[in-house]
N, C-alpha and C positions, 0 to 999 in steps of 0.2 A: 504494500500500500504506500502511496506517495505521502510525503509529509504534509502537503497542502490538504490532502484528504483527512488527515488526523485533525487539522484545525476545523474544517467544516463539520466533521463528525462531533467534535467537542461542542461546537456552537449549537448544533441541532439538538443533541442530547440534553444540554442545559436548558434550551428553550422549551423542549417538550416536558421538562421537569419543572418549568415555571420560572426559570432564571434567564433573562434576556440581556441584561446590561453587564458591561465590563468596564472597569476603571481605565484600563490601558491594554495595549497589545502584549505587553510583557506578562501580565497575569494570564492572558489566554495562551500565550506561548508556553508558559510553565505548565499549565493544566493539560495542554495538548502534547507536551513532551517534545517540542520542537524549538528551533531558534526563532528569535524575533524577526529576522529578515524573512524567513519562510512565512511567518504569521502575517506580516505586512503584505506579502505577495498573495497569500490566500484571501486576505480581506479585500483586495482590489476588485475582483470580479463581482462578489455580492454587493459591494458598495456601489459599483457602477450601475447595477440594475435595480438599486433601491431596496435590496433585501437586508442590507445593513446600513444603519444611519450613524454617522459620526456626530458627536456633540461638540458644540463650540467650546465648552469648558473643559473638554478632554473626555476621553472614553468613547464608547459606542454602544449601540444596542442592536439586537437582531429584530428587525421590524417585520420580516417575512420568513419564518423558519422553513416554510414549505419550499420556497425557491432555493434556499441554501441546501436543503435536502436534495433537490433536483440536481444541483451542481455535483453533489457528492455521488448521487446515483449514476449520473451520466458518465462520470469519470471512472467508475468502478469496473474492474475487469477481474475475472477469475483465471486469467491465463497462467498464473503461478501455482494454482491449486493442484494437488496430487490426487488423481482419480484412483479409487480403490474399491474393494468389496465392502459391503456394509458390516459384515462380521469382522473384517480386519480393522475397520475404524472403531468398532466397539472394543476390540481387544486392545487397540492402541490407547483408547481413553482409560481403560482399566489399569493400564501400566503407567499412565502419565499423571503426576501429582497435580498439575495445573492445566486446565483446558477450558474451552468455552464452546458450547453448542451453538450453531448458527442455523441459517436457513428457515424452513417452515416450522421447525420445532421451536426455534427462538421466537418466531412470530406468534405462535400459540401462547408462549409464555408471556409475551408483552400484551396479548389480548385477553389476559385473565387466567391463563393456565389450562383452559379446556379447549380442545380442538373442535370447533363448530363450523369450520370452513370447508375443508376438503381433505382428501388423502394427503399424507405427507409426501413431499417431493424428495429430491436427492438430499441425503444427509450431509451436513457440513459440520466440521469440527476444527477449532483453532488450537494449536499447541505451540509451545515455546520454540524459538528459532533453532535451538541446539538439539531438538528432537531428531533422532535418526529415522528417516522415512524410507531408507533403502530396502528394507525387508517387506514393505507393503506390496501385496500382489496387485496388479493392474485390475481396474474394474470401473463400472459406471454407476454404482449405487451410492457412493459417498465421495466427498471432496475433503481433503485434509490441507489446511493452510497453516503456515508458521507465522508467528507474530511475536513482537517484543514483549518482554516480561512486564513492563509497565502497563501496557494495554491490557494484558490478561488480568493484572491486579485490579484494574479499574472495572473489569467485567467480573466482579467478585461473586455474582450470584450464579455463575456457571453458564451464562448465556451471553451472546454478543449483545452490545447495547442496541437501543431502539434504532438509532440512525444507521448503524452498521448492518443490522438485520435487514432494513429496508433496501439499502444499497446492494447487499448481496443478492437479495431476491430479484432486484431489478436486473442484475447481471446474469441471473441463473435462467436457463431454458426450462420450458415445461409449463403446462397450464396450472399446476399446483402452485408454483412460485408466484404466478400472476394473481391467483385467487387470494393468497395470503397477503401479498403486497397491497392489493386493492383494499383488503380488510383493514390493514394498518392505516392506509390513507383515510378511509372513512372514519376510523377511530380518532385520528388526529386533526383532520382538516375538513371534514364534511361541513362544519360550521366555520365560516371564515372569521378572521380576526376582527373585522369591523362589526359583525353581528355579535360576537362575544363581548366586545367593548360596549355595545349598546345595551346588552343584557346586564352588564355590571352597573352601568349608569342607571338603568331602570330599576 
């Protein structure tokens, strides 16, 4: 995953959790685990399209998390994922102290824990960078992806974050991935920000 993607993911995850403002790019850079230069670069595109608003007194806010998420999703690729058999992925998880489940199973987790959407699609699991994947048999039932330890630590509940889950489903083929991705979108964005603001005022 690119470092700019980590910045967008951090912004969207925070916004979905109710936090949209940042005092400065340095705070965002620290939370995303990247350098300030990368953070400024990542902020340029969402700022240009109005998804991020810079404040005159300093800092900025995420004014449209949906469009930041779209940037993340459009940039996501699973080209580096290792395809394997489902049983092999299960065995790898059993042997790996830290991991995060992604894909449709993570989507079900973010939708309340019960799968009321569709059959699960291709299984996805994230493991640390130093995990040896050479023994995995080739297959099409699961995808194994390596990620840095800091990111895994942030996904402490055993599942990829909300934004990462959506982006992975966007990059994943199959109707199941599309069904779960649309369900996430309805959960987060079916009511737009303007309507929500009016509800709070009313």
